[in-house]
PALOTOR-714629 format. One record per residue (C-alpha): z negated, x, y negated. Coordinates in steps of 0.001 Angstrom, whole numbers, padded with zeros to 6 digits, always signed. Each point is the difference from the previous one (the first is absolute). Example, Ala and Ser with C-alpha at 12.3 -4.5 7.8 and 13.67 -1.06 7.14 Angstrom:
residues 2
-007800+012300+004500 +000660+001370-003440 
end
This chain:
residues 401
+006797+008431+013553 -003351-001704+000536 -001404-003102-001645 -001065+001851-003165 +003434+001416-000816 +002421-002477-001563 +003620+000594-000917 +000734-001858-003253 +003575+001228-000490 +002022+002819+001533 -001729+002629-002171 -003260-001788-000906 -003024-000015+002304 -003510-001389-000329 -002982+001444+001850 -001966-003226+000329 -000449-002779+002518 +001320-003451-000833 -003629-001130-000394 -000604+002494-002828 +000450-001682-003378 +002550+001748-002200 +001020-001506-003336 +003635-001093-000061 +000660+001787-003292 -001001+003301+001619 +002579-000536+002764 +002612-000891-002624 -000770+003214-001894 +000218+001971+003239 +003464-001410+000720 +001204+000490-003581 -001135+003632+000043 +001906+000571+003253 +003219-000792-001883 -000336+002945-002403 +002748+002624+000154 -000747+002683+002567 -002776-002000+001667 +000003+000631+003752 -003045-001959+001189 -003118-001728-001302 -003323-000736+001689 -002747-002319-001176 -003569+000611+001139 -002493-002746+000978 -001617+000329-003462 +003330-000733-001725 -000310-001915-003270 +002202-000535-003080 +000186+002599-002756 +001831+000159-003317 +003500-000236+001390 -000726+002047+003112 -002457-000800+002785 -003226+001924+000560 -000909+001018+003528 +003462+001187+000994 +002106+003063+000788 +003642+000538-000976 +002409+002540+001520 +003076+001068-001986 +002753+002462+000852 +001580+001207-003239 -002181-001298-002835 -003646-000257-000913 -001533-002847-001997 -003012+001065-002117 -000720-003658-000770 -000743-000538+003703 -002740+002633-000128 -001281-001537-003231 -002236+001347-002728 -002969+001088+002129 +001717+002950+001685 -002238+001602+002611 -002455-002889+000208 -001943+000264+003228 -003287+000082+001893 -002418+002822+000684 -003000-000228+002308 -003002+002279-000500 -002935+000674+002301 -003101+000151-002189 -003384+001594+000603 -001779-003209-001099 -001864-001634+002860 +000588-003687+000690 -003707-000466+000751 -000911+001127-003536 +002310-002398-001861 -001624-002187-002646 +002710-002291-001363 -001810-000848-003244 -000415+003680-000838 +003476+000935+001248 +001729-002549-002239 -001550+001575-003119 +001207+003555+000573 +003564-000262-001318 -000432-000306-003753 +002255+002952-000861 +002653-000025+002749 +002712-001515-002219 -000369+002405-002910 +002320+003010-000207 -001439+002944+001916 -002051+002203-002317 +000220+003750-000571 -002058+000805+003086 +003024-000989+002092 +002569+002072-001936 +000036+003008+002310 +000169-002185+003121 +002902-001994-001454 +001968+003081-001061 -000509+001715+003355 +000958-003063+002010 +003048-000685-002198 +001139+003567+000579 -000597-000355+003751 +002160-003124+000072 +002717+001259-002340 -000718-002577-002717 +001229+001192-003394 -000220-003124-002173 -003024-000282-002299 +000885-003290-001679 -002161-002189+002232 -002990+002244+000681 -002337-002508-001674 +000828-002502+002743 -000723+002392+002876 -002941-001220+002047 +000320-003630-001147 +000785-002962+002241 +001986-002296-002289 +000317-003761+000331 +001814-002459+002241 -000876+000379+003673 -001286+003565-000334 -003581+000657+001067 -002587+002387+001360 -002015-001464+002864 -002971+001277+001962 +000193-001153+003606 -001773+000242+003318 +001616+000434+003405 -000680-003415+001508 +001666+000323+003401 +001506+002982+001823 +002920-000409+002415 +001019+003652+000356 -002868+002482-000345 +002242+002986+000756 +002223-000851-002970 -003053-000504-002192 -001310+003420+001006 +003403+001537-000686 -000195-001296-003576 -003598+001169-000388 -001348-003490-000709 -003661-000796+000641 -001191-003581+000486 -003433+000839-001428 +001485+000911-003381 +001836-001981-002681 +003766+000275-000298 +001791-000123-003355 +003465-001557-000238 +001975+000674-003203 +003124-001958-000965 +001845+001211-003106 +003195+001670-001146 +001714+001877-002803 -001206-002206-002880 +002015+000464-003241 +002015+002913+001391 +001799-002132+002583 +000474-002761-002568 +001665+002410-002456 +002402+001275+002683 +001142-003498+000940 +000351-001110-003639 +002140+003057-000744 +002254-000815+002964 +000287-003732-000799 +000777+000757-003664 +002892+002246+001021 +001278-001690+003175 -001449-003532+000028 -000582-000823+003689 +003052+001873+001215 -000584+002603+002651 +000699+003701-000219 +002695+001601+002142 -001655+002585+002233 +003050+002227+000471 -000283+002081-003169 +003499+001421+000530 +001414-003469-000710 -001891-000626-003213 +000511+001376-003476 -003675+000586-000648 -003085+000834+001973 -001966-003219-000499 -000760-000300+003715 -001544+003461+000241 -001812-000498-003309 -001565-003229+001245 -000974+001505+003356 -001665+002995-001667 -002074-002312-002210 -000630-002399+002912 -001293+002769+002254 -002333+001279-002708 -001313-003548-000550 -000744-000259+003731 -002007+003228-000143 -001713-001199-003200 -001002-003250+001749 -001462+001977+002907 -002028+002117-002422 -001084-003127-001849 -001463-001513+003194 -001733+003286+000761 -001650+000090-003432 -000953-003695+000198 -001703+000631+003339 -001831+003067-001290 -001365-001755-003070 -001163-002982+002078 -001688+002417+002402 -001591+001755-002962 -001237-003350-001317 -001938-000659+003224 -001004+003686+000340 +001854+000478+003267 +002570+002374+001424 +003137-000968+001852 +003115+001089+001839 +003435-001613-000106 +000945-001306+003451 +003451-001290-000991 +002190-000653-003023 +003218-002025+000346 +002446-001164-002709 +001648-003407+000290 +002235-000080-003121 +002688+002697+000167 +003536+000936+001055 +000784+002863+002383 +002853+001304+002122 -000036-001287+003571 +002175-000163+003089 -000223-003415+001605 +001888-000879+003158 +002252+003046-000455 +000803-000797-003631 -001001+002265-002902 -001158-001853-003070 -002816-000852-002375 -003018-002074+000933 -001627-001964-002840 -003470-001370+000574 -001438-002639-002340 -003460-000831+001287 +000915+001255+003471 -002170+002584+001756 +001835+002781+001875 -000464-000101+003759 +001148+003617+000370 -002788+001745-001949 -003000-000426+002292 -003007-002317-000143 -000093-002634-002751 -002376-002633-001363 +001281-003547-000471 -002452-001620-002439 -000944-003640-000113 -001138-001782-003145 -003365+000969-001462 -001577-002728+002155 +001766+000910+003236 +000046+002830+002504 +002305+002995-000294 +001511+001674+003049 +000441+003668+000860 +003089+000209+002207 +002018+002549+001915 +003767-000507-000346 +001940+000171+003239 +002683+002622-000541 +003314+000536+001727 -001256+003184+001685 -002873-001829+001658 +002167-002770+001411 +003375+001628+000730 +000279-001884+003287 -000572-003358-001661 +003332-001146-001408 -001535-003111-001598 -002474+002110-001984 +002849+002296-001038 +002035-002999-001192 -002984-001423-001892 -000687+003302-001773 +003578+000049-001262 -000099-003706-000839 -003254+000411-001941 +001472+003049-001773 -002983+002056+001143 -002237-002050-002276 -003089-002197+000200 -001807-002513-002181 -002012+001495-002859 -002618-002742-000134 -000735-003646+000651 +002695-001321-002353 -000406-002523-002793 +000103-003761+000550 -000276-000976-003674 +001651+001332-003114 -002049+001852-002579 -000930-002222-002909 -000311-003172+002072 -003109+001014+001962 -002499-000993-002689 +001521-003478-000090 -000226-000292+003783 -003541+001331+000300 -001710-000678-003342 -001159-003503+000934 -001514+001245+003288 -001476+003350-000964 -001863+001175-003058 +000573+003565-001098 -003395+001018+001442 +000985-001355+003433 +002800+002557+000320 -002202+003071-000333 -001094-000435+003623 +002201-000572+003022 -000399-001865+003273 -000423+003351+001754 -003020+000839-002121 +001766+002588-002147 -000265+000405-003761 +002767-000015-002620 +000021+001834-003328 +002613-001552-002287 -000568-000658-003694 +003451-001512-000597 -000153-003772+000516 +003682-000563+000789 +000099+002979+002344 -003134-001278+001746 +001832-003223+000855 +003454+001560+000550 -001437+002361+002617 -002271-002557+001691 +000113+000036+003818 +001492-003489-000039 +003127+001353-001741 +000833+002134+003046 +001001-000574+003607 -002397+000853+002811 +000519+003657+000817 -000573-000667+003701 +003269-001975+000112 +001941+002871-001568 -001515+002465+002479 +000720-002307+002952 +003683-000213-000918 +000339+003794-000065 -001870+000387+003294 +002270-002612+001592 +003046+001857-001319 -001207+003161+001731 -000380+001897-003275 -003732+000774-000118 -003199+000360+001959 -003263-000966-001739 -002554+002818-000258 -002822-001704-001916 -000919-002987-002123 -001536+000766-003409 -002364-002336-001849 -000193+000013-003827 -003356+000937-001538 +000881+000260-003694 +003391-000444-001655 +000507+001443-003485 +002788-001441-002148 -001049+000566-003609 -003084-000174-002229 +001987-001928-002608 +003500-000655-001255 +002488+002514+001338 +003716+000585-000029 +002092+000724+003071 
end
C-alpha cells in the first residue's frame, strides 16, 4: 500500500505516514463512524482532526443509507482559485489591506441583476438567504491573495490559465445559513439517524427531499464563492477568471471498487474533479495539485488500490493541531494581537475578531508540506505549484459562521 497508507481496521484507512501526527480522538471518531449502519468503508486524510462527534478531513462510503450529519452544516463548502489581472509587481500591502471595508456587508442593489441571473443559471430557487450571498462567514473561511512562488508543472499551469506575474485569489466558503438550516431540519426530525436511500422501502420521501435541498445548497455555495471573488476583485479594481472551484463538504452517488453507494465528504477534497488547491494556514504555503486518476494509471495496481482506499478523496487543508477556543491561551503570552497581523512569510492578515485571530493562527495548524508529502507518497497527487500568501482576509470585526 505504501508507507503513507495505513489500515486501521478492516474498513478504516488513513492516508498518512506514521510520522504524521494525528490526534487519537480523531482516529477514535473515524472508527466509531465506521460502525454506523450501512457504512462500507471510511478513509481519513492526512489533515484529519476531531469534529463534533464526527472527524473532519475524512470520506465515508455507504451502500444503503446517507448520513446528513456526516456532511455537516456547511454543505458545499469548498475552494475556488481565481486568476486576477492585478500585477504582483504593483502590490502595496499597506494600501491593499485597507481596500476591504465593505466586503462583509450584504451586496447592494447594484448586484441584484447579477445575482438573479446567476441564480437562474444555477437553478437556485430559494430567496431566504440572499443577504448572505457574497459573504465569507467565520471559522476557517477566508479570501486570500497569493503569488505563485514555485512552479513544478508549467504545462498544467498554462492549462489552468494561471500567470505567475499576477496575483491569485483563493476563496474558501460555503452555504452559510442555508446549509445550517437544512441540517437543523434533518436533525430535528431524524436526530443523527441516516436516511434509507431506496425510496421504495420507505414510507416517505425524506431522502429525496434532503438530496434536493443538499444539491441546491452545493450550487448556492458555488455561487457564494463566485460573488465573494468578484467583490474582492472589485475592491482592488481588478478583473479575474475562475481557474477551479471544488466542493469538499457534500454527499454524492459513487461506484467504488465495483460497489454502488454514496460517498460523504467532510473536509475531504474530491480527487476525481480535476486540479485542486490544498491550502496551508494563513502563514504557510498552499499547494496547487493535480490528482492522479485511475485512467492515468490503469497499469499501476497500487495506485488503483490507493484510489479506492482513499475513497477518491484528498486533504482539504493543513489540518488543525489545536482546538478552537484554546489557541488564545496557548499563544497569548507569546504574541500580542498586533504580532498576528503579519506572518513569517511576510504576508498580511485582516482580522478584527480577537478570538478568531488567535484560533486561526498558523501555530494552530499542521505544516501543509507534511500533508502534501503524505499524498504524494500515497501516489494520489502531483504538485503543480506552491502558492505564497500575500494578504489573508478573515473579517473586519465580529462575525458569525
